[in-house]
MIMARTOR-35842 format. One record per residue (C-alpha): residue number from 1; x, y, z. Coordinates in Angstrom, 1 decimal. Last residue first. Layout:
<nodes>
[NUM; [X; Y; Z]]
...
</nodes>
This chain:
<nodes>
[457; [-38.6; 7.4; -16.8]]
[456; [-36.2; 4.6; -17.2]]
[455; [-37.3; 1.0; -16.9]]
[454; [-35.4; -2.2; -16.5]]
[453; [-36.1; -5.9; -17.3]]
[452; [-33.4; -8.5; -16.8]]
[451; [-32.2; -11.8; -18.2]]
[450; [-30.2; -14.4; -16.3]]
[449; [-32.6; -17.3; -16.6]]
[448; [-30.0; -19.7; -17.8]]
[447; [-29.6; -21.6; -21.1]]
[446; [-25.8; -21.2; -21.2]]
[445; [-23.8; -18.9; -23.5]]
[444; [-21.7; -17.7; -20.7]]
[443; [-21.3; -14.2; -22.3]]
[442; [-25.0; -13.7; -22.7]]
[441; [-26.1; -13.5; -26.4]]
[440; [-26.6; -10.1; -28.1]]
[439; [-30.4; -9.7; -28.8]]
[438; [-30.9; -6.8; -26.4]]
[437; [-34.5; -5.6; -26.5]]
[436; [-35.0; -1.9; -26.3]]
[435; [-38.5; -0.4; -26.0]]
[434; [-39.1; 3.2; -26.6]]
[433; [-42.1; 5.5; -25.8]]
[432; [-43.0; 8.9; -26.9]]
[431; [-42.4; 12.5; -25.7]]
[430; [-39.7; 15.1; -25.2]]
[429; [-37.1; 13.4; -27.4]]
[428; [-33.4; 12.5; -27.1]]
[427; [-34.1; 9.2; -25.4]]
[426; [-37.8; 8.4; -25.9]]
[425; [-40.0; 9.7; -23.1]]
[424; [-40.6; 7.1; -21.7]]
[423; [-38.1; 4.3; -21.6]]
[422; [-38.4; 0.5; -21.3]]
[421; [-35.5; -1.9; -21.1]]
[420; [-35.3; -5.6; -21.9]]
[419; [-32.4; -7.9; -21.4]]
[418; [-31.5; -11.4; -22.6]]
[417; [-31.1; -14.7; -20.8]]
[416; [-33.7; -16.6; -22.8]]
[415; [-36.2; -17.0; -19.9]]
[414; [-35.9; -13.3; -18.8]]
[413; [-36.2; -11.8; -22.3]]
[412; [-39.0; -14.2; -23.3]]
[411; [-41.0; -13.3; -20.2]]
[410; [-40.4; -9.6; -20.8]]
[409; [-41.7; -10.0; -24.4]]
[408; [-44.8; -11.9; -23.2]]
[407; [-45.5; -9.3; -20.5]]
[406; [-45.1; -6.5; -23.1]]
[405; [-47.8; -8.0; -25.2]]
[404; [-50.1; -9.3; -22.4]]
[403; [-52.3; -6.3; -21.6]]
[402; [-55.1; -7.6; -23.9]]
[401; [-55.4; -4.5; -26.1]]
[400; [-57.3; -1.3; -26.2]]
[399; [-56.5; 1.6; -23.8]]
[398; [-59.1; 2.7; -21.2]]
[397; [-56.9; 1.9; -18.2]]
[396; [-53.9; 3.6; -19.8]]
[395; [-50.4; 2.2; -20.7]]
[394; [-52.0; -1.3; -20.2]]
[393; [-51.3; -4.1; -17.7]]
[392; [-52.9; -7.5; -18.1]]
[391; [-49.9; -9.4; -16.8]]
[390; [-46.8; -7.4; -15.7]]
[389; [-44.3; -5.8; -18.0]]
[388; [-46.2; -2.5; -18.0]]
[387; [-45.9; -2.1; -14.3]]
[386; [-42.7; 0.0; -14.1]]
[385; [-44.1; 2.4; -16.7]]
[384; [-47.2; 3.1; -14.6]]
[383; [-45.0; 4.4; -11.8]]
[382; [-42.9; 6.3; -14.3]]
[381; [-46.0; 7.9; -15.9]]
[380; [-46.0; 7.3; -19.6]]
[379; [-45.3; 10.2; -21.9]]
[378; [-47.8; 10.8; -24.6]]
[377; [-47.1; 9.7; -28.1]]
[376; [-44.4; 9.0; -30.6]]
[375; [-43.1; 5.5; -31.2]]
[374; [-40.0; 3.5; -30.7]]
[373; [-39.0; -0.1; -31.3]]
[372; [-35.3; -0.8; -30.7]]
[371; [-33.8; -4.3; -31.3]]
[370; [-30.2; -4.2; -30.0]]
[369; [-27.6; -6.5; -31.5]]
[368; [-24.5; -4.3; -31.7]]
[367; [-25.1; -3.5; -35.4]]
[366; [-28.3; -1.9; -34.3]]
[365; [-31.8; -3.3; -35.3]]
[364; [-34.3; -0.5; -35.7]]
[363; [-38.1; -0.6; -35.9]]
[362; [-39.5; 3.0; -35.9]]
[361; [-43.2; 3.5; -35.7]]
[360; [-44.5; 6.3; -38.0]]
[359; [-46.4; 9.3; -36.6]]
[358; [-50.0; 10.2; -37.3]]
[357; [-51.4; 7.4; -35.2]]
[356; [-49.5; 8.6; -32.1]]
[355; [-48.6; 5.5; -30.1]]
[354; [-50.7; 3.1; -28.1]]
[353; [-51.9; 0.5; -30.7]]
[352; [-49.1; 1.0; -33.2]]
[351; [-46.4; 0.8; -30.5]]
[350; [-48.0; -2.3; -28.9]]
[349; [-48.3; -4.0; -32.3]]
[348; [-44.7; -3.2; -33.0]]
[347; [-43.5; -4.6; -29.7]]
[346; [-45.7; -7.7; -29.9]]
[345; [-44.7; -8.5; -33.5]]
[344; [-41.0; -8.0; -32.8]]
[343; [-41.0; -10.2; -29.7]]
[342; [-43.1; -12.9; -31.3]]
[341; [-40.8; -12.9; -34.3]]
[340; [-37.8; -13.3; -32.1]]
[339; [-39.4; -16.2; -30.4]]
[338; [-40.1; -17.9; -33.7]]
[337; [-36.5; -17.3; -34.8]]
[336; [-35.1; -18.8; -31.6]]
[335; [-32.7; -16.5; -29.8]]
[334; [-29.2; -17.6; -30.8]]
[333; [-28.3; -14.3; -32.3]]
[332; [-26.1; -13.2; -35.3]]
[331; [-26.5; -9.7; -36.7]]
[330; [-25.5; -9.8; -40.4]]
[329; [-23.9; -6.7; -41.9]]
[328; [-25.8; -4.0; -43.6]]
[327; [-27.7; -2.8; -40.6]]
[326; [-31.5; -2.9; -40.5]]
[325; [-33.8; 0.1; -40.3]]
[324; [-37.5; -0.6; -40.7]]
[323; [-39.9; 2.4; -40.7]]
[322; [-43.5; 1.2; -40.1]]
[321; [-46.6; 3.2; -41.0]]
[320; [-49.4; 0.7; -40.6]]
[319; [-51.2; -0.6; -43.8]]
[318; [-54.6; -1.0; -42.0]]
[317; [-55.3; -3.8; -44.5]]
[316; [-52.2; -5.8; -43.5]]
[315; [-49.3; -5.9; -45.9]]
[314; [-47.1; -3.8; -43.6]]
[313; [-47.5; -6.4; -40.8]]
[312; [-46.1; -9.1; -43.1]]
[311; [-43.2; -6.8; -44.1]]
[310; [-42.4; -6.2; -40.4]]
[309; [-42.4; -9.8; -39.5]]
[308; [-40.4; -11.0; -42.5]]
[307; [-37.8; -8.3; -42.1]]
[306; [-37.4; -9.0; -38.4]]
[305; [-36.9; -12.7; -39.0]]
[304; [-34.2; -12.2; -41.6]]
[303; [-32.4; -9.4; -39.8]]
[302; [-31.7; -11.6; -36.8]]
[301; [-29.2; -13.7; -38.7]]
[300; [-28.9; -17.1; -37.2]]
[299; [-26.8; -18.7; -34.4]]
[298; [-26.8; -22.4; -33.9]]
[297; [-28.0; -24.3; -30.8]]
[296; [-31.3; -22.5; -30.7]]
[295; [-32.7; -20.4; -27.8]]
[294; [-36.3; -20.2; -26.6]]
[293; [-37.0; -23.7; -25.5]]
[292; [-40.7; -24.2; -24.9]]
[291; [-43.1; -23.5; -22.1]]
[290; [-43.3; -19.9; -20.9]]
[289; [-42.8; -18.1; -24.2]]
[288; [-44.8; -20.6; -26.3]]
[287; [-47.6; -20.6; -23.8]]
[286; [-47.6; -16.8; -23.9]]
[285; [-47.6; -16.8; -27.7]]
[284; [-50.6; -19.2; -27.8]]
[283; [-52.4; -17.0; -25.2]]
[282; [-51.6; -13.9; -27.3]]
[281; [-53.0; -15.5; -30.4]]
[280; [-56.2; -16.4; -28.4]]
[279; [-56.5; -12.8; -27.4]]
[278; [-56.1; -11.6; -31.0]]
[277; [-58.9; -14.0; -32.0]]
[276; [-61.1; -12.6; -29.1]]
[275; [-60.4; -9.1; -30.4]]
[274; [-61.4; -10.2; -33.9]]
[273; [-64.6; -11.8; -32.5]]
[272; [-65.5; -8.6; -30.7]]
[271; [-64.9; -6.6; -33.9]]
[270; [-67.1; -9.0; -35.9]]
[269; [-69.8; -8.9; -33.4]]
[268; [-69.8; -5.1; -33.5]]
[267; [-69.9; -5.2; -37.3]]
[266; [-72.9; -7.6; -37.1]]
[265; [-74.7; -5.2; -34.7]]
[264; [-74.1; -2.3; -37.0]]
[263; [-75.5; -4.2; -40.0]]
[262; [-78.5; -5.3; -38.0]]
[261; [-79.2; -1.7; -37.0]]
[260; [-78.7; -0.5; -40.6]]
[259; [-81.2; -3.1; -41.8]]
[258; [-80.3; -4.1; -45.3]]
[257; [-78.5; -7.3; -44.3]]
[256; [-76.4; -9.2; -46.9]]
[255; [-73.1; -7.4; -46.3]]
[254; [-73.2; -7.4; -42.5]]
[253; [-74.4; -11.0; -42.3]]
[252; [-71.6; -12.0; -44.5]]
[251; [-69.1; -10.3; -42.3]]
[250; [-70.6; -11.9; -39.2]]
[249; [-70.5; -15.3; -40.8]]
[248; [-66.8; -14.8; -41.8]]
[247; [-66.0; -13.7; -38.2]]
[246; [-67.8; -16.8; -36.8]]
[245; [-65.8; -19.1; -39.2]]
[244; [-62.5; -17.5; -38.1]]
[243; [-63.5; -17.9; -34.5]]
[242; [-64.4; -21.5; -35.0]]
[241; [-61.0; -22.1; -36.6]]
[240; [-58.9; -20.2; -34.1]]
[239; [-60.6; -21.7; -31.0]]
[238; [-58.8; -25.0; -31.2]]
[237; [-55.4; -23.3; -31.2]]
[236; [-56.3; -21.2; -28.2]]
[235; [-57.5; -24.2; -26.3]]
[234; [-54.5; -26.2; -27.3]]
[233; [-52.1; -23.5; -26.1]]
[232; [-53.9; -22.9; -22.9]]
[231; [-54.2; -26.6; -22.1]]
[230; [-50.6; -27.2; -23.0]]
[229; [-49.5; -24.4; -20.7]]
[228; [-51.5; -25.8; -17.8]]
[227; [-50.3; -29.4; -18.5]]
[226; [-46.8; -28.1; -18.7]]
[225; [-47.2; -26.3; -15.5]]
[224; [-48.5; -29.4; -13.7]]
[223; [-45.9; -31.6; -15.2]]
[222; [-43.1; -29.2; -14.2]]
[221; [-44.6; -28.9; -10.7]]
[220; [-44.6; -32.7; -10.3]]
[219; [-41.1; -33.0; -11.6]]
[218; [-39.9; -30.3; -9.3]]
[217; [-41.5; -32.0; -6.3]]
[216; [-39.9; -35.3; -7.3]]
[215; [-36.6; -33.6; -7.6]]
[214; [-37.0; -32.1; -4.1]]
[213; [-38.0; -35.5; -2.6]]
[212; [-35.0; -37.2; -4.3]]
[211; [-32.7; -34.4; -3.0]]
[210; [-34.0; -34.9; 0.5]]
[209; [-33.7; -38.7; 0.2]]
[208; [-30.0; -38.3; -0.9]]
[207; [-29.2; -36.2; 2.1]]
[206; [-28.4; -39.0; 4.6]]
[205; [-26.9; -41.2; 1.9]]
[204; [-24.3; -38.5; 1.1]]
[203; [-24.8; -36.6; -2.2]]
[202; [-22.8; -37.8; -5.2]]
[201; [-25.7; -38.6; -7.6]]
[200; [-27.6; -35.4; -6.9]]
[199; [-28.0; -33.7; -10.2]]
[198; [-31.0; -31.3; -10.0]]
[197; [-33.9; -32.4; -12.3]]
[196; [-35.5; -29.8; -14.5]]
[195; [-37.8; -27.2; -13.1]]
[194; [-36.2; -24.1; -14.6]]
[193; [-39.0; -21.5; -14.5]]
[192; [-37.9; -19.6; -11.3]]
[191; [-34.3; -19.5; -12.5]]
[190; [-31.6; -21.9; -11.7]]
[189; [-28.1; -20.9; -10.7]]
[188; [-28.8; -21.1; -7.0]]
[187; [-30.2; -24.7; -7.2]]
[186; [-27.1; -26.0; -8.9]]
[185; [-25.0; -24.1; -6.4]]
[184; [-26.8; -25.8; -3.5]]
[183; [-26.1; -29.3; -5.0]]
[182; [-22.5; -28.4; -5.4]]
[181; [-22.4; -27.3; -1.8]]
[180; [-24.0; -30.5; -0.7]]
[179; [-21.5; -32.5; -2.7]]
[178; [-18.6; -30.6; -1.1]]
[177; [-20.0; -31.1; 2.4]]
[176; [-17.6; -33.9; 3.2]]
[175; [-14.7; -31.9; 1.9]]
[174; [-15.6; -28.9; 3.9]]
[173; [-16.2; -31.1; 7.0]]
[172; [-12.8; -32.7; 6.6]]
[171; [-11.1; -29.3; 6.1]]
[170; [-12.8; -27.9; 9.1]]
[169; [-12.0; -31.0; 11.2]]
[168; [-8.3; -30.8; 10.2]]
[167; [-8.2; -27.1; 11.1]]
[166; [-9.9; -27.8; 14.4]]
[165; [-7.5; -30.7; 15.1]]
[164; [-4.5; -28.5; 14.4]]
[163; [-5.9; -25.8; 16.7]]
[162; [-6.6; -28.6; 19.4]]
[161; [-3.2; -30.3; 19.0]]
[160; [-1.1; -27.4; 20.1]]
[159; [-3.0; -26.2; 23.2]]
[158; [-4.0; -29.8; 23.8]]
[157; [-0.4; -30.8; 24.0]]
[156; [-0.2; -28.7; 27.2]]
[155; [-2.8; -30.8; 29.1]]
[154; [-1.2; -34.2; 29.5]]
[153; [2.3; -32.9; 30.3]]
[152; [0.8; -30.2; 32.5]]
[151; [-1.2; -32.8; 34.3]]
[150; [1.9; -34.9; 34.8]]
[149; [3.9; -31.9; 36.0]]
[148; [1.2; -31.1; 38.5]]
[147; [1.3; -34.7; 39.8]]
[146; [5.1; -34.5; 40.3]]
[145; [4.7; -31.1; 42.1]]
[144; [2.0; -32.5; 44.3]]
[143; [4.2; -35.5; 45.2]]
[142; [7.0; -33.3; 46.2]]
[141; [4.7; -31.0; 48.1]]
[140; [3.6; -34.0; 50.1]]
[139; [7.2; -34.0; 51.5]]
[138; [8.6; -37.5; 52.0]]
[137; [9.4; -38.9; 55.4]]
[136; [11.2; -42.1; 56.6]]
[135; [10.8; -43.1; 60.3]]
[134; [13.1; -45.5; 61.9]]
[133; [12.9; -47.2; 65.3]]
[132; [15.5; -48.9; 67.5]]
[131; [14.1; -50.4; 70.7]]
[130; [11.3; -52.2; 69.0]]
[129; [12.5; -55.7; 69.7]]
[128; [15.8; -55.0; 68.0]]
[127; [14.1; -53.5; 65.0]]
[126; [11.4; -51.0; 64.2]]
[125; [9.5; -49.5; 61.2]]
[124; [7.9; -46.2; 60.2]]
[123; [6.6; -44.7; 56.9]]
[122; [5.7; -41.1; 56.6]]
[121; [4.0; -38.8; 54.0]]
[120; [4.6; -35.2; 54.9]]
[119; [3.1; -31.7; 55.1]]
[118; [-0.3; -32.0; 56.8]]
[117; [0.7; -35.2; 58.4]]
[116; [0.5; -38.8; 57.0]]
[115; [1.1; -42.2; 58.4]]
[114; [2.3; -45.5; 56.9]]
[113; [3.3; -48.6; 58.9]]
[112; [5.1; -49.5; 62.1]]
[111; [3.9; -48.2; 65.4]]
[110; [3.0; -44.7; 66.6]]
[109; [6.4; -43.0; 66.9]]
[108; [6.0; -39.4; 67.8]]
[107; [5.7; -36.9; 64.9]]
[106; [8.5; -36.3; 62.5]]
[105; [8.6; -32.9; 60.7]]
[104; [9.6; -31.1; 63.9]]
[103; [12.9; -33.2; 64.0]]
[102; [14.0; -31.7; 60.7]]
[101; [15.9; -34.1; 58.4]]
[100; [18.1; -32.6; 55.7]]
[99; [21.3; -34.4; 56.5]]
[98; [19.7; -37.7; 57.5]]
[97; [19.2; -38.5; 61.2]]
[96; [20.6; -40.9; 63.7]]
[95; [20.1; -41.5; 67.4]]
[94; [17.1; -39.3; 68.0]]
[93; [15.7; -39.8; 71.5]]
[92; [12.1; -41.1; 71.4]]
[91; [12.3; -43.2; 74.6]]
[90; [12.3; -46.5; 72.6]]
[89; [15.3; -45.3; 70.5]]
[88; [15.1; -43.0; 67.4]]
[87; [16.3; -43.2; 63.8]]
[86; [15.4; -40.2; 61.7]]
[85; [14.7; -40.0; 57.9]]
[84; [14.6; -37.7; 55.0]]
[83; [13.4; -38.6; 51.4]]
[82; [13.2; -35.8; 48.8]]
[81; [16.7; -34.5; 49.4]]
[80; [17.5; -32.0; 46.7]]
[79; [21.2; -32.2; 46.2]]
[78; [24.3; -30.4; 47.4]]
[77; [27.0; -33.1; 47.6]]
[76; [28.3; -35.7; 50.1]]
[75; [25.9; -34.5; 52.8]]
[74; [26.9; -35.3; 56.4]]
[73; [24.9; -37.8; 58.4]]
[72; [23.7; -36.4; 61.7]]
[71; [24.5; -38.4; 64.8]]
[70; [22.7; -38.0; 68.1]]
[69; [24.2; -39.6; 71.1]]
[68; [22.4; -42.6; 72.8]]
[67; [24.8; -45.4; 71.7]]
[66; [27.9; -43.7; 73.1]]
[65; [30.8; -46.1; 72.2]]
[64; [29.0; -47.0; 69.0]]
[63; [28.8; -50.5; 67.5]]
[62; [25.1; -51.0; 68.3]]
[61; [24.2; -47.7; 66.6]]
[60; [26.0; -48.4; 63.4]]
[59; [24.8; -51.9; 63.0]]
[58; [21.2; -50.9; 63.8]]
[57; [21.5; -48.0; 61.4]]
[56; [22.6; -50.3; 58.6]]
[55; [19.7; -52.7; 59.3]]
[54; [17.2; -49.8; 59.3]]
[53; [18.5; -48.1; 56.1]]
[52; [17.3; -50.8; 53.7]]
[51; [13.9; -51.4; 55.2]]
[50; [13.2; -47.7; 55.6]]
[49; [14.2; -47.0; 52.0]]
[48; [12.1; -49.9; 50.7]]
[47; [9.1; -48.6; 52.6]]
[46; [9.4; -45.1; 51.3]]
[45; [10.0; -46.3; 47.8]]
[44; [6.9; -48.5; 48.0]]
[43; [4.9; -45.5; 49.2]]
[42; [6.3; -43.5; 46.3]]
[41; [5.3; -46.2; 43.7]]
[40; [1.8; -46.6; 45.2]]
[39; [1.3; -42.8; 45.2]]
[38; [2.4; -42.7; 41.6]]
[37; [-0.1; -45.4; 40.6]]
[36; [-2.9; -43.4; 42.2]]
[35; [-1.6; -40.2; 40.6]]
[34; [-1.3; -42.0; 37.2]]
[33; [-4.9; -43.1; 37.4]]
[32; [-6.1; -39.6; 38.4]]
[31; [-4.0; -38.0; 35.6]]
[30; [-5.3; -40.4; 33.1]]
[29; [-8.9; -39.6; 34.1]]
[28; [-8.2; -35.9; 33.9]]
[27; [-6.4; -36.2; 30.5]]
[26; [-9.3; -38.4; 29.1]]
[25; [-11.9; -36.0; 30.4]]
[24; [-10.0; -33.0; 29.0]]
[23; [-9.5; -34.8; 25.6]]
[22; [-13.2; -35.8; 25.5]]
[21; [-14.2; -32.2; 26.3]]
[20; [-11.9; -30.8; 23.6]]
[19; [-13.0; -33.4; 21.0]]
[18; [-16.7; -32.7; 21.7]]
[17; [-16.1; -29.0; 21.4]]
[16; [-14.2; -29.4; 18.1]]
[15; [-16.9; -31.7; 16.8]]
[14; [-19.6; -29.2; 17.7]]
[13; [-17.8; -26.2; 16.3]]
[12; [-16.8; -27.9; 13.0]]
[11; [-20.3; -29.4; 12.6]]
[10; [-22.0; -26.1; 13.4]]
[9; [-19.6; -24.1; 11.2]]
[8; [-20.3; -26.4; 8.2]]
[7; [-24.0; -26.3; 8.8]]
[6; [-23.9; -22.5; 8.7]]
[5; [-26.4; -20.6; 10.9]]
[4; [-24.0; -20.3; 13.8]]
[3; [-25.3; -21.6; 17.2]]
[2; [-26.2; -18.9; 19.7]]
[1; [-24.6; -19.3; 23.1]]
</nodes>
C-alpha cells in the first residue's frame, strides 16, 4: 500500500485505520468477555432448571400407579423450547420428558454435573438415592446464535460510526492543519526575491521550530544578498569620481599632445573609461532594481518621468533622434519614478545602440499605460530574442554594450508586478525591434512578484 503524499490524507487515513482496528479489537474482546459471562448464565439456568424440576418430577413419579411408564408433558402453546429434559430411573428408562425432548440427544447418565456433546450442553442431577435422575439439555446452536447476535450488535454500529468518524477526523485534521496551510500559502505567493519573514505565530508547537529555521534562513539570505547589492552599488558609486577624473585627464592629454599616436591612444583610453563608466552606471541600476522597493504608495503621472528622461537624452552631444509621443491625459502608475526612469533610459539606449542609426527611435506612452520603445533595424532571431533578458546577452555577439540593459528592465518588471514583452520584427513592419512595458498596475495592488516577460518572433 502506497501512502498518499498529502499530510492531511495520511493523518486521516492513519487515524481512521487505528480507530477501526481499536474498535474491532474492543468489539472482539467485549464479545469474548460477554460470551464467557453468557456461558456462566446459561449454565446457571441449566442447573436451576434441573433443581426446580427434579422435586416436582419425584413427586409425580412416586404418586403414579405405574411408576415405570413414560410420560411426555404436553405443550401449552407453540413456543421455541431451548431447554429440554428427561427424567430416568436407575436402569435408564425414561419416566418423564419435556415436550420437545428427543431421547437420542441425551447420552447415558454419567453422574451429576455438566457435560457436553457435539450438539448440546447438559446438566444432570439425581434424587431418591440416585434412583430418579434428571438431565436438562440446551442446544449449542442456541448459544452460538446468541453470541452471533452479540457480535453483530457490537460490529454493525461500526458501519455507521466509522464513516461519521472518518468525516469528523477529516474535519479535525483540516482545522488543525489550517495554520500550516496558511503558512504554505504565504510561501506560495512569494517571489524568488521576496525574503521577508513569513508569519508563523499560529503554527503548532511541533512546526514552529521549522518555521523559525526557515525564517532564519531567509534572514541570512536577505542579509547576504543585501550585502552583495550594497557592495556593487557602493563600488560603482565610488568609481564614478575617479573615472570622471581619469576621463578628464585623457581628454586633456589628447588636446595637449602633438603626437598623433599619443592622441589616438588618449582617445582610446577615453572611450574605454567611458565604457567603464556606463558599466558602473548599469551596476548601480542593477542594485537599485534588485534591492530596493520599486513601487510607491501613491500614483504619479508617468508622462513627467518619461519627458524628463527623453529630453535629457536629447541634450547629449550625440543628439539622438528620439520621437516622444505622450497622451494628453495623465497616465497614473505606482511604479517608482526612479525605476521608471531606469526603464526608459535603458530601453532607449538599447534602441539607439542596436537600431538603424538613420532611423528615429520611437518612445510612445499609450493612454492604457503601455510604454512602447521601437526602432528600425535587422530582425532578431527568435532563439536569440528569448535570451535578451538574461544577463550579459546582446542582440549580436559583436554588438557594443554591457548586456545588462534589458536584464535590468526585465528585473524591474518582474519585481514590480508588471509585464514586459519583446517583439522582432515590429508589429506591422518587416524589420526592427519593439519593447512594450506595461505600466498599468496589477489588479490586486500588492507588492508581489507577479510580473512576466514574453517574446514574440
